[in-house]
ROKESE-997679 format. One record per atom (N, C-alpha, C): residue number from 1; atom name; x negated, z negated, y negated. Coordinates in Angstrom, 2 decimals, decimal comma, padded with zeros to 5 digits. Atoms other than C-alpha are relative to their C-alpha. Example, Ala and Ser with C-alpha at 12.3 -4.5 7.8 and 13.67 -1.06 7.14 Angstrom:
2
+-----+------+---------+---------+---------+
|  nr | atom |      xx |      zz |      yy |
+-----+------+---------+---------+---------+
|   1 |    N | -000,89 |  000,00 |  001,19 |
|   1 |   CA | -012,30 | -007,80 |  004,50 |
|   1 |    C | -000,90 |  000,00 | -001,20 |
|   2 |    N |  000,82 |  000,06 |  001,19 |
|   2 |   CA | -013,67 | -007,14 |  001,06 |
|   2 |    C |  000,77 | -000,73 | -001,09 |
+-----+------+---------+---------+---------+
END
This chain:
76
+-----+------+---------+---------+---------+
|  nr | atom |      xx |      zz |      yy |
+-----+------+---------+---------+---------+
|   1 |    N |  000,01 | -001,44 |  000,18 |
|   1 |   CA | -007,71 | -020,20 | -015,13 |
|   1 |    C |  001,39 |  000,55 |  000,30 |
|   2 |    N | -001,36 | -000,52 | -000,22 |
|   2 |   CA | -004,35 | -018,42 | -015,56 |
|   2 |    C |  000,00 |  001,13 |  001,04 |
|   3 |    N | -000,17 | -001,06 | -001,00 |
|   3 |   CA | -003,10 | -016,15 | -012,77 |
|   3 |    C |  000,53 |  001,24 | -000,69 |
|   4 |    N | -000,47 | -001,28 |  000,56 |
|   4 |   CA | -002,74 | -012,50 | -013,77 |
|   4 |    C |  001,11 |  000,53 |  000,89 |
|   5 |    N | -001,15 | -000,56 | -000,71 |
|   5 |   CA |  000,69 | -011,20 | -012,75 |
|   5 |    C |  000,29 |  001,39 | -000,57 |
|   6 |    N | -000,26 | -001,38 |  000,39 |
|   6 |   CA |  001,48 | -007,49 | -012,81 |
|   6 |    C |  001,47 |  000,35 |  000,21 |
|   7 |    N | -001,35 | -000,54 | -000,17 |
|   7 |   CA |  004,87 | -005,85 | -013,36 |
|   7 |    C | -000,08 |  001,19 |  000,94 |
|   8 |    N |  000,00 | -001,21 | -000,83 |
|   8 |   CA |  005,93 | -002,88 | -011,24 |
|   8 |    C | -000,84 |  001,10 | -000,64 |
|   9 |    N |  000,71 | -001,07 |  000,69 |
|   9 |   CA |  004,59 | -000,47 | -013,86 |
|   9 |    C | -001,50 | -000,25 | -000,01 |
|  10 |    N |  001,42 |  000,33 |  000,04 |
|  10 |   CA |  001,27 | -002,28 | -014,21 |
|  10 |    C | -000,65 |  000,08 |  001,37 |
|  11 |    N |  000,54 | -000,03 | -001,35 |
|  11 |   CA |  000,78 | -002,68 | -010,46 |
|  11 |    C | -000,11 |  001,44 |  000,51 |
|  12 |    N |  000,04 | -001,40 | -000,41 |
|  12 |   CA |  001,64 |  000,97 | -009,80 |
|  12 |    C | -001,16 |  000,73 | -000,67 |
|  13 |    N |  001,13 | -000,63 |  000,72 |
|  13 |   CA | -000,88 |  002,02 | -012,44 |
|  13 |    C | -001,32 | -000,43 |  000,62 |
|  14 |    N |  001,22 |  000,48 | -000,64 |
|  14 |   CA | -003,57 | -000,15 | -010,83 |
|  14 |    C | -000,23 |  000,65 |  001,35 |
|  15 |    N |  000,09 | -000,59 | -001,33 |
|  15 |   CA | -002,81 |  001,33 | -007,41 |
|  15 |    C | -000,03 |  001,53 | -000,02 |
|  16 |    N | -000,06 | -001,46 |  000,16 |
|  16 |   CA | -002,52 |  004,91 | -008,75 |
|  16 |    C |  001,08 |  000,60 |  000,90 |
|  17 |    N | -001,16 | -000,50 | -000,74 |
|  17 |   CA |  000,88 |  005,38 | -007,12 |
|  17 |    C |  001,19 |  000,03 | -000,95 |
|  18 |    N | -001,20 |  000,01 |  000,85 |
|  18 |   CA |  004,30 |  006,19 | -008,59 |
|  18 |    C |  000,70 | -001,36 |  000,06 |
|  19 |    N | -000,72 |  001,26 |  000,04 |
|  19 |   CA |  006,29 |  003,17 | -009,68 |
|  19 |    C |  001,16 |  000,00 |  000,99 |
|  20 |    N | -001,12 | -000,08 | -000,94 |
|  20 |   CA |  009,23 |  004,40 | -007,58 |
|  20 |    C | -000,45 | -000,30 |  001,43 |
|  21 |    N |  000,53 |  000,27 | -001,34 |
|  21 |   CA |  007,04 |  004,28 | -004,44 |
|  21 |    C | -000,15 | -001,50 |  000,20 |
|  22 |    N |  000,22 |  001,44 | -000,11 |
|  22 |   CA |  006,08 |  000,67 | -005,13 |
|  22 |    C |  001,33 | -000,75 |  000,04 |
|  23 |    N | -001,32 |  000,65 | -000,02 |
|  23 |   CA |  009,71 | -000,31 | -005,86 |
|  23 |    C |  000,66 |  000,14 |  001,37 |
|  24 |    N | -000,59 | -000,20 | -001,33 |
|  24 |   CA |  010,87 |  001,23 | -002,56 |
|  24 |    C | -000,67 | -000,88 |  001,04 |
|  25 |    N |  000,73 |  000,82 | -000,97 |
|  25 |   CA |  008,13 | -000,55 | -000,60 |
|  25 |    C |  000,34 | -001,48 | -000,18 |
|  26 |    N | -000,34 |  001,41 |  000,25 |
|  26 |   CA |  008,93 | -003,89 | -002,26 |
|  26 |    C |  001,42 | -000,30 |  000,45 |
|  27 |    N | -001,39 |  000,25 | -000,41 |
|  27 |   CA |  012,68 | -003,53 | -001,67 |
|  27 |    C |  000,13 | -000,01 |  001,52 |
|  28 |    N |  000,00 |  000,01 | -001,46 |
|  28 |   CA |  011,93 | -002,81 |  002,00 |
|  28 |    C | -000,85 | -001,14 |  000,56 |
|  29 |    N |  000,91 |  001,09 | -000,35 |
|  29 |   CA |  009,58 | -005,82 |  002,01 |
|  29 |    C | -001,17 |  000,48 |  000,85 |
|  30 |    N |  001,13 | -000,58 | -000,71 |
|  30 |   CA |  006,80 | -003,55 |  003,25 |
|  30 |    C | -001,32 | -000,33 | -000,68 |
|  31 |    N |  001,20 |  000,43 |  000,72 |
|  31 |   CA |  004,34 | -004,91 |  000,67 |
|  31 |    C |  000,23 | -001,41 | -000,53 |
|  32 |    N | -000,16 |  001,37 |  000,51 |
|  32 |   CA |  003,65 | -008,45 | -000,55 |
|  32 |    C |  000,27 | -000,02 | -001,49 |
|  33 |    N | -000,28 |  000,18 |  001,42 |
|  33 |   CA |  004,96 | -009,65 | -003,90 |
|  33 |    C |  000,47 | -001,44 | -000,22 |
|  34 |    N | -000,51 |  001,32 |  000,36 |
|  34 |   CA |  006,06 | -012,80 | -005,72 |
|  34 |    C |  001,27 |  000,18 | -000,81 |
|  35 |    N | -001,26 | -000,04 |  000,75 |
|  35 |   CA |  009,61 | -013,34 | -006,94 |
|  35 |    C |  000,06 | -001,23 | -000,89 |
|  36 |    N | -000,18 |  001,07 |  000,99 |
|  36 |   CA |  010,01 | -015,39 | -010,10 |
|  36 |    C |  001,39 |  000,16 | -000,59 |
|  37 |    N | -001,39 | -000,19 |  000,41 |
|  37 |   CA |  013,73 | -015,77 | -010,54 |
|  37 |    C |  000,45 |  001,38 |  000,46 |
|  38 |    N | -000,42 | -001,37 | -000,32 |
|  38 |   CA |  015,03 | -012,19 | -010,71 |
|  38 |    C | -001,14 |  001,00 | -000,11 |
|  39 |    N |  001,12 | -000,90 |  000,28 |
|  39 |   CA |  011,60 | -010,75 | -011,51 |
|  39 |    C | -000,98 |  000,05 |  001,17 |
|  40 |    N |  001,02 | -000,18 | -001,02 |
|  40 |   CA |  009,13 | -009,33 | -009,01 |
|  40 |    C | -001,32 |  000,26 | -000,70 |
|  41 |    N |  001,32 | -000,15 |  000,57 |
|  41 |   CA |  005,45 | -009,64 | -009,85 |
|  41 |    C | -001,03 |  000,10 |  001,12 |
|  42 |    N |  001,08 | -000,20 | -000,96 |
|  42 |   CA |  002,19 | -008,78 | -008,11 |
|  42 |    C | -001,27 | -000,66 | -000,53 |
|  43 |    N |  001,29 |  000,59 |  000,35 |
|  43 |   CA | -001,12 | -010,65 | -008,08 |
|  43 |    C | -001,11 |  000,95 |  000,45 |
|  44 |    N |  001,16 | -000,78 | -000,46 |
|  44 |   CA | -004,61 | -009,23 | -007,54 |
|  44 |    C | -000,06 |  000,00 |  001,53 |
|  45 |    N |  000,01 |  000,11 | -001,46 |
|  45 |   CA | -004,40 | -010,49 | -003,96 |
|  45 |    C |  001,05 |  000,90 |  000,64 |
|  46 |    N | -001,04 | -000,90 | -000,51 |
|  46 |   CA | -001,13 | -008,61 | -003,43 |
|  46 |    C | -000,49 |  001,45 | -000,04 |
|  47 |    N |  000,46 | -001,38 |  000,14 |
|  47 |   CA | -002,69 | -005,39 | -004,72 |
|  47 |    C | -001,06 |  000,33 |  001,05 |
|  48 |    N |  001,03 | -000,19 | -001,01 |
|  48 |   CA | -005,70 | -005,81 | -002,43 |
|  48 |    C |  000,64 |  000,14 |  001,38 |
|  49 |    N | -000,69 | -000,05 | -001,29 |
|  49 |   CA | -003,36 | -006,43 |  000,51 |
|  49 |    C |  000,75 |  001,32 |  000,18 |
|  50 |    N | -000,72 | -001,27 | -000,06 |
|  50 |   CA | -001,27 | -003,34 | -000,32 |
|  50 |    C | -000,95 |  001,14 |  000,36 |
|  51 |    N |  001,00 | -001,02 | -000,34 |
|  51 |   CA | -004,40 | -001,20 | -000,20 |
|  51 |    C | -000,38 | -000,12 |  001,47 |
|  52 |    N |  000,36 |  000,22 | -001,40 |
|  52 |   CA | -005,31 | -002,76 |  003,15 |
|  52 |    C |  001,08 |  000,46 |  000,97 |
|  53 |    N | -001,11 | -000,43 | -000,86 |
|  53 |   CA | -001,85 | -002,01 |  004,59 |
|  53 |    C | -000,07 |  001,50 |  000,27 |
|  54 |    N |  000,06 | -001,45 | -000,15 |
|  54 |   CA | -002,45 |  001,69 |  004,03 |
|  54 |    C | -001,27 |  000,52 |  000,65 |
|  55 |    N |  001,28 | -000,42 | -000,58 |
|  55 |   CA | -005,90 |  001,73 |  005,61 |
|  55 |    C |  000,21 |  000,66 |  001,37 |
|  56 |    N | -000,07 | -000,74 | -001,26 |
|  56 |   CA | -006,32 |  004,22 |  008,45 |
|  56 |    C | -001,38 |  000,01 |  000,66 |
|  57 |    N |  001,26 | -000,05 | -000,74 |
|  57 |   CA | -009,00 |  004,17 |  011,15 |
|  57 |    C | -000,37 |  001,45 |  000,28 |
|  58 |    N |  000,48 | -001,34 | -000,31 |
|  58 |   CA | -011,13 |  007,23 |  011,83 |
|  58 |    C |  000,37 |  000,37 |  001,44 |
|  59 |    N | -000,36 | -000,49 | -001,33 |
|  59 |   CA | -010,27 |  009,37 |  014,85 |
|  59 |    C | -001,22 |  000,26 |  000,88 |
|  60 |    N |  001,23 | -000,25 | -000,74 |
|  60 |   CA | -013,90 |  009,56 |  016,01 |
|  60 |    C |  000,04 | -000,74 |  001,33 |
|  61 |    N |  000,07 |  000,61 | -001,31 |
|  61 |   CA | -014,18 |  008,92 |  019,73 |
|  61 |    C |  001,34 | -000,21 |  000,68 |
|  62 |    N | -001,31 |  000,15 | -000,61 |
|  62 |   CA | -010,44 |  008,90 |  020,36 |
|  62 |    C |  000,33 |  001,25 |  000,82 |
|  63 |    N | -000,39 | -001,19 | -000,76 |
|  63 |   CA | -009,00 |  011,20 |  023,03 |
|  63 |    C |  000,92 |  000,88 | -000,84 |
|  64 |    N | -000,76 | -000,95 |  000,82 |
|  64 |   CA | -007,56 |  014,33 |  021,43 |
|  64 |    C |  001,38 |  000,25 |  000,60 |
|  65 |    N | -001,27 | -000,26 | -000,68 |
|  65 |   CA | -004,77 |  014,69 |  024,00 |
|  65 |    C |  001,10 | -000,90 | -000,58 |
|  66 |    N | -001,13 |  000,76 |  000,52 |
|  66 |   CA | -001,41 |  013,60 |  022,60 |
|  66 |    C |  000,06 | -000,04 | -001,52 |
|  67 |    N | -000,01 | -000,04 |  001,46 |
|  67 |   CA | -002,36 |  014,13 |  018,95 |
|  67 |    C |  000,70 |  001,26 | -000,48 |
|  68 |    N | -000,63 | -001,17 |  000,58 |
|  68 |   CA | -000,54 |  016,52 |  016,67 |
|  68 |    C | -001,06 |  001,07 | -000,25 |
|  69 |    N |  000,92 | -001,10 |  000,26 |
|  69 |   CA | -002,08 |  019,92 |  015,94 |
|  69 |    C | -000,84 | -000,30 | -001,24 |
|  70 |    N |  000,73 |  000,33 |  001,23 |
|  70 |   CA | -003,02 |  018,76 |  012,43 |
|  70 |    C | -001,06 | -001,07 |  000,27 |
|  71 |    N |  000,95 |  001,07 | -000,31 |
|  71 |   CA | -004,69 |  015,60 |  013,79 |
|  71 |    C | -001,15 |  000,52 |  000,86 |
|  72 |    N |  001,06 | -000,58 | -000,84 |
|  72 |   CA | -006,58 |  017,60 |  016,44 |
|  72 |    C | -000,98 |  000,81 | -000,84 |
|  73 |    N |  000,84 | -000,78 |  000,89 |
|  73 |   CA | -007,85 |  019,96 |  013,75 |
|  73 |    C | -000,89 | -000,90 | -000,84 |
|  74 |    N |  000,75 |  000,92 |  000,84 |
|  74 |   CA | -008,95 |  017,06 |  011,57 |
|  74 |    C | -001,08 | -000,72 |  000,80 |
|  75 |    N |  000,96 |  000,71 | -000,85 |
|  75 |   CA | -010,72 |  015,38 |  014,50 |
|  75 |    C | -001,19 |  000,90 |  000,37 |
|  76 |    N |  001,12 | -000,91 | -000,23 |
|  76 |   CA | -012,84 |  018,52 |  014,93 |
|  76 |    C | -000,09 |  000,38 |  001,42 |
+-----+------+---------+---------+---------+
END
């Protein structure tokens, strides 16, 4: 079974983010990717991992002290 590799444009479209955002993250090595010679490509596993990197935990049950005003408001 062939491996599906995505270009920057294709990966950004799959993630629903601007291509420039993905390029900046890749150049900072903040997201996983595969380099094939001079070309950077993304696999399905890379895309899944990128989504996981951005995951945030809920603030339920956390102490409100020390949070920003916006975070306190969101925590209720």
